[in-house]
C-alpha positions in Angstrom: -85.6 146.4 107.9 -84.1 149.8 106.7 -82.8 150.7 109.9 -81.3 147.6 110.6 -79.2 147.7 107.5 -78.3 151.3 108.1 -76.9 150.3 111.5 -75.1 147.4 110.2 -73.5 149.9 107.5 -72.3 152.5 110.1 -71.2 150.0 112.0 -68.8 148.5 109.3 -67.7 151.8 108.7 -66.7 152.7 112.2 -64.8 149.5 112.3 -63.1 150.1 109.0 -62.1 153.9 110.2 -60.8 152.7 113.4 -59.0 149.9 111.7 -56.9 152.4 109.5 -56.1 154.2 112.4 -54.5 151.3 114.4 -54.3 148.0 112.5 -52.3 146.0 115.3 -54.1 143.2 116.4 -52.2 141.8 119.3 -51.5 143.4 122.5 -49.8 142.5 126.2 -51.0 143.9 129.3 -49.4 144.0 132.7 -52.1 143.5 135.5 -52.7 144.3 139.3 -56.4 143.9 140.7 -57.9 143.7 144.1 -60.0 140.7 144.5 -62.9 140.2 146.8 -64.1 136.8 147.2 -67.0 135.7 149.2 -65.2 133.3 151.1 -68.3 131.7 153.2 -66.8 128.6 154.5 -63.9 130.8 155.8 -65.8 133.4 157.5 -68.5 131.8 158.9 -67.3 128.0 160.1 -63.7 127.8 160.1 -62.7 131.1 161.6 -65.1 130.9 164.5 -64.0 127.7 165.3 -60.5 128.6 165.3 -61.4 131.6 167.4 -63.7 129.5 169.9 -60.8 127.2 170.7 -58.4 130.2 171.3 -61.0 132.0 173.7 -61.0 128.4 175.2 -57.1 128.2 176.0 -57.1 131.8 177.2 -59.9 131.1 179.6 -57.8 128.0 180.9 -54.9 129.9 181.5 -56.8 132.8 183.2 -58.3 130.6 185.3 -54.4 129.2 186.4 -53.4 132.9 186.9 -51.6 133.9 183.6 -52.1 137.1 181.8 -52.9 136.6 178.2 -52.9 138.4 174.8 -55.3 137.1 172.3 -55.2 138.3 168.8 -58.2 136.4 167.0 -58.1 135.7 163.2 -59.7 138.1 161.2 -61.9 137.8 158.5 -61.0 136.5 154.7 -61.9 139.9 152.8 -59.8 141.1 149.5 -56.5 139.9 148.4 -54.2 141.6 145.7 -53.8 140.4 142.3 -51.0 140.6 139.8 -50.3 138.8 136.5 -50.1 139.2 132.7 -52.7 138.9 129.5 -52.5 138.5 125.9 -55.3 139.8 123.8 -55.6 139.1 119.8 -58.6 141.1 118.2 -60.3 139.2 115.3 -61.9 142.7 114.6 -62.5 145.8 116.0 -65.5 144.6 117.7 -64.3 141.3 119.2 -61.1 140.3 121.0 -60.1 137.5 123.0 -58.2 138.0 125.9 -56.2 135.0 127.8 -54.5 135.9 131.0 -53.3 134.3 134.5 -53.2 136.1 137.7 -51.8 135.2 141.1 -53.5 136.1 144.6 -52.2 135.4 148.1 -53.5 136.0 151.7 -52.3 135.0 155.2 -54.5 135.3 157.9 -53.0 134.6 161.5 -54.3 134.0 165.2 -52.1 134.1 168.3 -52.2 133.8 172.0 -49.3 134.9 174.2 -49.5 134.1 178.0 -47.3 134.8 180.9 -47.2 135.1 184.5 -45.9 133.5 187.8 -47.5 130.3 189.7 -46.2 129.3 193.0 -43.0 131.4 192.4 -42.8 129.9 188.8 -42.8 131.9 185.8 -44.7 130.8 182.9 -44.6 131.7 179.3 -46.7 130.1 176.5 -47.1 130.8 173.0 -49.6 129.4 170.4 -49.7 130.8 166.7 -51.6 129.9 164.0 -51.3 130.7 160.4 -53.4 130.0 157.0 -52.6 130.8 153.7 -54.8 130.7 150.7 -53.7 131.2 147.1 -55.2 131.3 143.7 -54.0 131.1 140.1 -56.8 131.8 137.7 -56.3 131.0 134.0 -58.7 132.6 132.2 -59.9 133.1 128.6 -62.4 136.1 127.8 -64.2 137.0 124.8 -64.7 141.0 124.7 -67.0 142.9 122.6 -65.8 146.2 122.0 -67.5 149.7 121.2 -64.8 152.2 119.5 -64.7 155.8 120.1 -62.1 158.4 119.5 -60.1 158.0 123.0 -62.0 155.6 125.2 -63.5 152.2 124.3 -66.0 150.4 126.5 -66.5 146.7 126.3 -68.1 143.9 128.0 -67.7 139.8 127.7 -67.3 136.8 129.7 -65.6 133.4 129.5 -63.8 130.8 131.6 -61.4 130.0 134.0 -59.6 127.4 135.3 -58.8 127.9 139.0 -55.6 126.8 140.9 -56.0 127.1 144.6 -53.7 126.3 147.6 -54.5 126.1 151.4 -51.7 126.2 153.6 -52.3 125.9 157.4 -49.1 126.1 159.9 -49.5 125.7 163.9 -46.1 126.4 166.3 -46.4 126.7 170.1 -44.0 127.0 173.1 -44.3 126.3 176.9 -41.7 127.4 178.8 -41.7 126.6 182.8 -38.5 128.9 184.4 -35.6 128.5 182.1 -36.9 125.2 180.8 -38.7 124.4 177.8 -41.4 122.0 178.5 -42.8 121.4 175.1 -42.5 123.1 171.6 -43.2 122.0 168.1 -44.9 122.8 164.9 -47.2 121.1 162.4 -48.3 122.1 158.7 -51.0 121.1 156.3 -51.0 121.6 152.7 -54.1 121.0 150.5 -55.1 121.9 146.5 -58.3 122.3 144.6 -59.0 123.6 141.7 -62.6 124.0 139.3 -63.6 125.8 136.2 -65.9 128.9 136.7 -67.5 131.3 134.4 -67.2 134.9 135.0 -68.6 138.2 133.4 -66.6 141.2 132.5 -66.8 145.0 131.6 -64.1 147.5 131.2 -62.9 150.7 129.6 -59.7 151.6 127.9 -58.2 154.9 127.5 -55.3 155.6 125.0 -52.2 157.2 126.4 -50.8 156.8 122.8 -50.9 154.9 119.6 -49.4 152.0 121.6 -49.9 151.9 125.2 -53.4 152.4 126.8 -54.8 152.1 130.4 -57.5 149.2 131.1 -59.9 149.6 133.9 -61.6 146.5 134.3 -64.2 144.5 136.5 -64.6 140.9 136.5 -67.0 138.8 138.3 -66.3 134.9 138.5 -69.0 132.8 139.5 -68.2 129.3 141.3 -66.7 127.4 144.3 -63.8 125.1 144.4 -65.7 122.6 146.7 -63.2 119.9 147.2 -59.6 120.5 148.7 -56.9 117.2 148.4 -54.3 117.0 151.2 -50.7 117.1 149.8 -49.0 117.3 152.8 -49.9 116.5 156.6 -46.8 116.8 159.1 -48.7 114.9 161.9 -50.8 112.5 160.1 -49.4 111.1 156.7 -52.0 109.0 156.0 -54.4 112.0 155.5 -52.5 112.7 152.5 -54.8 112.4 149.3 -58.0 113.0 151.7 -60.5 115.4 151.7 -59.4 118.7 153.8 -61.9 119.0 156.6 -62.3 120.7 159.8 -64.6 120.9 163.0 -66.8 123.9 163.1 -67.7 125.8 166.3 -70.4 123.5 166.9 -68.6 120.3 166.5 -69.9 119.4 162.9 -67.4 117.9 160.7 -67.4 119.7 157.3 -65.4 120.0 154.0 -63.4 123.1 153.5 -64.7 125.0 150.5 -63.5 128.3 148.9 -66.4 130.4 147.6 -64.4 132.7 144.9 -67.6 134.7 143.7 -67.0 138.1 144.4 -65.8 141.2 142.1 -61.9 141.5 140.7 -61.1 145.3 140.2 -58.3 145.8 138.2 -56.0 148.0 136.1 -54.1 146.9 133.1 -51.2 149.0 131.2 -51.7 147.7 128.0 -49.0 147.7 125.4 -50.1 146.8 121.6 -47.3 144.9 119.8 
């Protein structure tokens, strides 16, 4: 019991001493980070289906006698985040950080074919792009341990994640000097979810008002339902769930698994 009281007294004295050194309770940070979501649905279901269709088209054009260059769609890996954060300290040990980030990643697949069949030249181009973006608005409670120049902390909180899916496809088929077929289509869908996260970090003072903050945040969750907001070739699909057919021909709902580390650096300015 005496040890417990002594620890409480030492912690209180440490808090008072640090507060005398710097009593600013508010700070603002400019954030840059690298987000590494798991993205199981995209990487293991949607991407293989897209590449399978492109390979089938390449094989068909090859049988006709055309030479093709195929650029398969790559896996969804990381994306750079940019944002800001406002933090208020209830005490030197406890703070509340409110922030927002923006992350965007575009993945591309393409097929270019050309050649001559029966003295007629052909040129065929097929391009597909998928853009995924997310804006997490987060609230994080941080518990700080004060030191002379470096403060380590751990905490957790909740985030509201706004996500957007954009799919663009374009194609051109040229025979000789004539464009036989050309066109494009675009689909836009959005989804959102509330997710918990854990966070750890360390702060290094550059001056009495400026410091660098290294942060690792780990969200836990999935945006499980995307609703179509725009569909150029099928207006009746607006408001419906975003679905796709996997490489086995099974129709699936598109999901975005966002569990994964966010590795960041903040430039923190005390107000």
